[in-house]
C-alpha positions in Angstrom: 93.1 80.9 114.2 96.7 80.7 112.8 96.8 81.8 109.1 97.9 79.2 106.6 99.4 79.4 103.2 96.1 78.6 101.6 94.3 81.2 103.5 96.9 83.8 102.4 96.4 82.6 98.8 92.7 82.9 99.0 93.1 86.4 100.2 95.4 87.3 97.3 92.8 85.9 94.8 90.3 88.4 96.1 92.8 91.4 96.4 91.6 94.4 94.3 95.1 95.8 94.5 96.8 92.6 93.3 97.7 93.9 89.8 99.8 96.7 91.2 102.7 94.4 92.3 103.7 93.7 88.6 104.2 97.3 88.1 107.3 97.5 90.6 110.8 96.2 90.0 111.4 94.0 93.1 114.5 91.6 93.3 113.8 88.0 92.8 113.5 86.3 96.1 113.1 89.4 98.3 110.2 89.9 100.6 110.4 93.7 101.1 108.8 94.8 104.5 110.7 98.1 104.6 108.6 100.4 102.3 108.2 102.6 105.4 111.9 103.4 105.1 112.5 103.4 101.2 109.9 102.5 98.8 110.4 100.0 95.9 111.1 101.1 92.3 108.0 101.4 90.1 109.0 99.9 86.7 107.9 103.2 84.9 110.3 105.2 87.0 113.3 104.0 85.1 111.8 105.0 81.8 110.9 108.3 83.2 114.5 109.0 84.3 115.9 107.7 80.8 113.7 110.4 79.2 115.0 113.2 81.2 118.4 112.0 80.7 117.7 112.0 77.0 116.2 115.5 77.3 119.3 116.9 79.1 121.5 115.3 76.3 119.3 116.5 73.4 117.8 119.7 74.6 120.4 121.0 77.1 119.1 124.3 78.9 116.0 124.3 76.8 114.7 121.5 79.0 113.9 124.1 81.9 110.9 125.3 79.6 109.8 121.7 78.7 108.6 120.7 82.1 111.4 121.0 84.4 110.9 124.3 85.9 107.3 123.8 86.9 107.7 120.3 88.3 107.5 121.3 92.0 103.9 122.6 91.5 103.0 120.1 88.8 104.0 117.1 91.1 102.4 118.9 94.0 99.0 118.9 92.3 99.5 115.3 91.4 100.3 114.6 95.0 97.5 116.8 96.4 94.5 114.3 96.3 96.5 111.6 98.2 96.7 114.2 101.1 93.2 115.6 100.9 94.4 118.9 99.6 93.4 121.0 96.7 95.3 122.2 93.5 97.9 124.9 94.4 98.0 123.7 98.0 101.2 121.5 97.8 104.6 122.0 96.4 107.2 119.4 96.0 110.5 121.0 97.1 113.6 120.4 99.2 113.1 117.9 102.0 111.2 117.7 105.5 114.1 119.6 107.3 114.2 122.5 105.1 110.2 122.6 104.7 109.7 122.5 108.5 112.1 125.4 108.8 110.3 127.3 106.2 107.0 126.8 107.8 108.2 127.6 111.4 109.6 131.0 110.1 106.4 131.6 108.1 104.0 130.9 110.9 106.3 133.2 113.3 106.3 136.0 110.7 102.4 135.7 110.1 101.8 136.0 113.9 104.1 139.1 113.9 106.4 137.5 116.7 103.4 137.6 119.1 104.3 134.2 120.5 107.8 132.9 121.3 107.4 129.1 121.9 107.8 126.1 119.5 106.7 122.9 120.7 107.9 119.6 119.4 107.3 116.1 120.6 109.6 113.8 122.7 110.2 110.5 121.5 109.5 111.4 117.7 112.0 110.9 114.9 114.5 113.3 115.9 115.0 115.3 112.8 111.8 117.4 113.6 113.2 118.2 117.1 116.6 119.0 115.8 115.2 121.6 113.3 112.9 123.0 115.9 115.9 123.3 118.3 118.0 125.1 115.6 115.4 127.2 114.5 114.8 128.5 118.2 118.6 128.9 118.6 118.9 131.3 115.7 115.8 133.2 116.2 115.9 133.5 120.1 112.7 131.6 120.4 111.9 129.0 123.2 112.0 125.4 122.3 109.8 123.0 124.6 109.2 119.4 124.2 105.9 117.6 124.6 106.9 114.3 126.4 105.8 111.1 124.7 102.3 110.2 125.7 101.6 113.5 127.3 98.3 115.3 126.8 98.8 118.3 124.4 96.3 120.4 126.4 98.6 120.6 129.2 101.4 122.1 127.3 99.5 124.7 125.3 99.5 128.4 126.6 99.4 131.8 125.2 103.1 131.7 124.3 103.0 128.7 122.0 103.2 129.7 118.4 103.6 126.2 116.6 103.4 122.5 117.3 105.3 120.0 115.4 103.7 116.6 115.4 103.9 113.4 113.4 100.6 112.2 112.2 102.0 108.6 112.5 104.6 107.8 115.1 107.6 106.3 113.5 108.4 103.8 116.2 105.2 102.5 117.3 103.1 103.3 114.3 100.5 105.2 116.4 98.0 107.4 114.4 97.0 110.6 115.9 93.6 112.3 115.4 94.6 115.2 113.1 91.1 116.8 113.3 90.7 116.9 117.0 94.5 118.0 117.7 94.4 120.7 115.1 91.2 122.1 116.6 92.6 121.9 120.1 95.6 124.0 119.1 93.9 126.5 117.1 91.5 127.2 120.0 94.6 128.1 122.0 95.8 130.5 119.1 98.5 127.9 118.1 99.3 126.4 114.6 100.1 122.8 114.1 102.7 121.6 111.4 101.7 117.9 110.6 104.7 115.6 109.6 103.1 113.1 107.1 106.4 111.0 106.6 104.6 107.7 107.9 101.3 108.6 106.6 101.5 109.9 103.1 100.9 106.8 100.7 100.3 104.6 103.6 96.5 105.6 104.3 94.0 108.2 103.1 95.0 111.7 104.6 92.5 114.3 104.9 94.2 117.7 105.4 91.5 120.1 104.4 88.8 117.9 106.0 90.7 118.0 109.3 91.2 121.7 109.3 95.0 121.3 108.9 96.7 124.5 107.7 100.4 123.3 107.3 102.1 120.1 106.7 105.4 118.6 105.6 106.4 115.1 104.3 108.7 112.9 102.1 108.3 111.0 98.9 110.9 108.3 99.1 108.9 106.1 101.8 105.4 104.8 100.8 105.2 107.1 97.8 108.0 105.2 96.0 110.0 108.5 94.7 113.3 106.9 95.2 116.3 107.5 97.5 116.5 111.0 98.3 113.4 112.1 96.5 112.3 115.5 97.2 110.0 116.3 100.1 106.6 118.5 100.1 104.9 121.1 101.8 101.3 122.0 102.2 99.8 125.2 103.1 96.0 125.7 103.0 94.9 128.2 100.5 93.5 130.5 103.0 97.0 130.8 104.7 99.2 131.2 101.9 99.6 135.1 101.8 100.3 135.8 105.6 104.0 136.6 105.5 107.5 135.5 104.2 109.1 132.3 104.6 112.7 132.6 105.8 114.4 130.7 103.0 113.5 133.3 100.5 115.1 131.7 97.5 115.3 132.6 93.8 112.7 130.3 92.7 110.3 131.7 95.5 110.5 135.0 94.1 107.4 136.7 92.4 109.3 137.2 89.2 112.6 135.3 89.4 113.7 136.0 85.8 113.4 139.6 86.3 116.4 139.6 88.5 115.3 142.3 90.9 117.5 143.2 93.8 114.8 142.8 96.4 112.7 139.8 97.3 109.1 139.9 96.7 107.2 136.5 97.7 105.7 134.6 94.7 101.8 134.3 95.1 100.4 131.2 96.6 102.2 128.0 97.3 105.1 129.1 94.9 106.7 131.3 97.7 107.6 128.2 99.4 109.9 127.2 96.6 113.7 128.0 97.0 116.4 127.4 94.5 117.3 125.2 91.7 115.9 121.7 91.9 117.1 118.4 90.3 115.0 117.5 87.3 116.7 114.0 87.4 115.2 113.5 90.9 111.7 114.6 90.1 111.1 112.3 87.0 110.9 108.9 88.8 108.8 110.6 91.4 106.3 111.9 88.8 106.2 108.4 87.3 105.2 107.0 90.7 102.6 109.8 91.4 100.9 109.1 88.2 100.6 105.3 89.0 99.2 106.6 92.4 96.3 108.3 90.6 95.0 104.8 89.9 94.9 103.6 93.4 91.7 103.4 95.5 92.9 104.8 98.9 90.1 103.0 100.8 91.1 99.7 99.4 94.7 100.4 100.3 94.0 101.2 103.9 92.0 98.0 104.2 94.8 95.8 102.7 97.3 97.5 104.7 95.6 96.7 108.1 94.8 93.2 106.8 98.5 92.6 106.0 99.7 93.8 109.4 97.2 91.7 111.4 98.2 88.7 109.1 101.7 89.1 110.2 100.9 89.5 113.9 98.6 86.6 113.8 101.0 84.4 112.3 103.5 85.1 115.2 101.4 86.0 118.1 102.1 82.6 119.9 105.9 83.1 119.7 106.2 86.6 121.3 105.9 85.8 124.8 108.1 82.8 124.8 111.0 84.5 123.0 110.9 87.8 124.8 109.4 89.8 122.1 107.2 92.6 122.9 104.5 93.7 120.3 104.0 97.4 120.7 102.0 98.0 117.6 98.7 100.0 118.4 95.3 98.6 118.0 94.0 98.4 114.4 91.9 101.4 114.5 95.0 103.6 115.8 97.8 102.4 113.8 99.6 103.5 110.6 101.0 100.8 108.2 103.6 99.0 110.3 104.0 96.3 113.0 106.5 97.2 115.9 108.3 94.5 117.7 110.8 94.9 120.4 113.6 92.5 121.5 115.6 94.3 123.8 118.7 92.1 123.8 118.7 90.9 120.1 116.6 93.2 118.3 119.5 94.4 116.2 120.8 91.0 115.2 117.3 89.6 114.4 116.9 92.0 111.4 120.3 91.2 109.6 119.4 87.5 110.1 115.9 88.0 108.3 117.7 90.0 105.7 120.1 86.9 105.0 117.1 85.2 104.2 115.7 87.8 101.8 113.3 89.5 104.4 113.9 93.0 104.5 112.8 95.0 107.5 114.7 97.7 109.6 115.9 98.3 113.1 115.5 101.4 115.2 117.3 101.7 118.6 116.8 100.7 121.3 115.5 97.1 120.3 113.0 98.1 117.9 112.2 95.8 114.7 109.9 97.6 112.4 108.0 96.1 109.5 106.2 98.1 107.0 103.2 96.9 105.0 102.9 98.5 101.5 99.7 97.1 99.9 100.7 98.0 96.1 103.6 95.4 96.1 103.2 93.2 99.0 100.9 90.2 98.7 99.2 88.1 101.5 101.5 85.1 100.6 104.4 87.4 100.8 103.6 88.4 104.4 102.8 84.8 105.5 106.2 83.7 104.2 107.9 86.7 105.8 106.2 85.7 109.0 107.2 82.0 108.6 111.0 83.0 108.1 110.8 85.2 111.3 109.6 82.4 113.3 112.4 80.1 112.1 115.1 82.6 112.7 113.9 83.1 116.3 113.3 79.6 117.0 116.6 78.4 115.7 118.4 81.5 117.2 120.0 82.4 113.8 120.8 85.8 115.1 123.6 84.9 117.4 126.2 84.6 114.6 129.0 87.1 115.2 128.8 88.7 111.9 125.0 89.7 112.6 126.1 91.6 115.8 128.3 94.3 114.0 126.2 97.3 113.2 126.0 99.0 109.8 126.3 102.6 109.6 122.7 102.8 108.3 120.2 100.4 110.3 
């Protein structure tokens, strides 16, 4: 049965997460379905940033001893419960690209270079493949690609040192079985580095329970840390003293303010820090992570899936007649997005929706992505967004010439 406005409002009346929407600063008249690309601003983030700006003005360099310096590990401990990690297993630092490079080097060093192949996945967000290629180019290792949809078991051999995989695929939203894949790789002597960019904050993640040793992720998507917010890195407690990481920076030193001539890795997760971080960038993220401590992740997951299904159910009769392919995986195998393809006009449909105040995003070729962020999206929001989508497609509003010119960022 096609959802109605009243059925959406009824779901909102019984939504245990409904109160969180008021804690985000969303523009009037905007239906935001792009939190999978950049999260909305928590209202507390502005105050947190202002406090640090005032601290910078009033305390000057003294601020480093008033919460700035230890922010990477403090925020890591705030984030850890959302990832199924323990205290001292997560550090907030740098970005996915740099953190992935650190872990690749750390794993190779821990294995005493006994293995020489890095395996990354084809069809994934290209950043992970790029850094795997670059790492191999500068270390003399071999980079191999796991073709999209291929069986990992067919590509593991005694030479594979590390496999870089996304828990949730950025295009389709397909969710991988972290525990089964980690066990498979480790049986063959390889390590898996999990990219949590599209799962952290979108669903419960259980790194420790899945046997994962290494992971990276970002905080500007579902975790609402702000544009360019720092990334994070996870290393299981039992794997934190196996070697050096290659970006052996000042703040990863065992005694950074002794200014010794030779590098000595800090104990535990701190060895994965590098250089001086931005206290200004950490402040809004900390405000968001404190909000996240109040969130029931089971309720979040249930609402996420229900929002996606509401969007699909509202439009399913439209897809075939309008040449739209729904490539979203089944409910049990998806993250928190709906993925639709219109091969000819996918790009133009997205700005046509944005002109109506419905914000999704586009990824070549032809993919329209819609992310469902339960903390600030209501069921009525999603119902209204689906209605706009229907009207744009049925009226062919996307054919205006201004909508066919691509922006630098899609």
